[in-house]
C-alpha positions as CSV (number, residue, x, y, z in Angstrom):
1,M,-118.4,101.5,50.7
2,E,-115.8,104.1,49.8
3,K,-114.5,106.5,52.3
4,T,-112.5,109.7,51.7
5,L,-110.0,110.8,54.3
6,R,-109.1,114.5,54.3
7,T,-105.7,114.6,56.0
8,R,-102.2,115.9,55.8
9,I,-99.1,113.7,56.2
10,K,-96.0,115.1,57.8
11,Q,-92.7,113.3,57.1
12,R,-89.9,113.0,59.6
13,H,-87.4,115.8,59.2
14,G,-84.5,117.4,61.1
15,T,-81.0,118.8,60.9
16,S,-77.9,116.7,60.2
17,A,-77.0,117.2,63.8
18,Y,-80.4,115.8,64.9
19,W,-80.2,112.7,62.7
20,S,-76.6,112.1,63.8
21,S,-77.8,111.9,67.4
22,Q,-80.5,109.3,66.5
23,I,-77.9,106.4,66.3
24,D,-80.4,103.6,67.1
25,F,-83.4,105.0,65.1
26,I,-84.5,102.5,62.4
27,P,-87.0,104.1,60.0
28,L,-89.9,101.9,58.9
29,A,-89.9,100.3,55.5
30,G,-90.9,103.1,53.1
31,E,-90.6,105.9,55.7
32,I,-89.1,109.0,54.3
33,I,-86.5,110.9,56.3
34,F,-85.6,114.5,55.3
35,Y,-82.4,116.3,56.3
36,D,-83.3,120.0,56.4
37,D,-79.7,121.3,56.0
38,H,-78.1,118.6,53.8
39,K,-76.3,120.7,51.1
40,T,-76.4,123.7,48.9
41,L,-74.4,124.0,45.7
42,T,-73.4,127.3,44.1
43,D,-72.8,127.5,40.3
44,E,-70.5,129.8,38.5
45,F,-73.2,132.5,38.3
46,D,-73.6,132.4,42.1
47,V,-77.0,130.8,41.8
48,V,-77.6,128.6,44.9
49,H,-79.1,125.2,44.3
50,N,-80.6,123.6,47.4
51,L,-80.2,119.9,47.5
52,P,-82.4,118.1,50.1
53,G,-81.1,115.2,52.1
54,L,-83.5,112.3,51.6
55,K,-83.3,108.8,52.9
56,L,-85.8,105.9,52.6
57,G,-86.2,103.5,55.4
58,D,-86.1,99.7,54.9
59,G,-87.2,98.7,58.3
60,V,-83.8,97.2,59.2
61,T,-81.1,99.7,58.7
62,T,-80.4,102.7,61.1
63,V,-80.9,106.1,59.7
64,E,-77.1,106.8,59.9
65,Q,-76.3,103.8,57.8
66,L,-79.0,104.4,55.1
67,P,-77.6,106.0,51.9
68,F,-78.9,109.3,50.7
69,L,-81.3,109.0,47.7
70,T,-80.1,112.3,46.6
71,D,-76.5,111.2,45.9
72,D,-77.2,110.5,42.2
73,I,-79.2,113.7,41.8
74,E,-76.2,115.6,43.3
75,Q,-73.8,114.1,40.8
76,Q,-76.2,115.0,37.9
77,L,-76.6,118.5,39.2
78,L,-72.8,118.9,39.6
79,A,-72.2,117.6,36.1
80,H,-74.8,120.1,34.7
81,I,-73.2,123.0,36.7
82,N,-69.8,122.1,35.4
83,D,-70.9,121.5,31.8
84,K,-69.5,124.3,29.7
85,D,-71.2,123.3,26.4
86,I,-73.9,125.6,25.1
87,H,-77.3,123.8,24.8
88,L,-80.1,125.1,22.6
89,Q,-83.6,125.3,24.0
90,E,-86.4,123.9,21.9
91,G,-87.5,127.3,20.5
92,E,-83.9,128.3,19.7
93,R,-83.4,125.4,17.2
94,E,-85.8,127.0,14.8
95,N,-83.8,130.2,14.8
């Protein structure tokens, strides 16, 4: 028999200061931890890009010791912001 659950899931989130105070907290394997105030990046046009702080628990490592999953995304975004080459959009190639 199939059952449908109608529910909402709330992930753990908090400020960097909050997570820094949770020195003994070990997220469950697969548990997602959000840092509400991780980073913002501003490009040369003063456009602000919000970058969430995101960690994934492994059931063994404390939240402080877990790496941010967003580190690679941040590097890609910084590379894009600093890229001075002009890139054509799909529709522009025809013109």
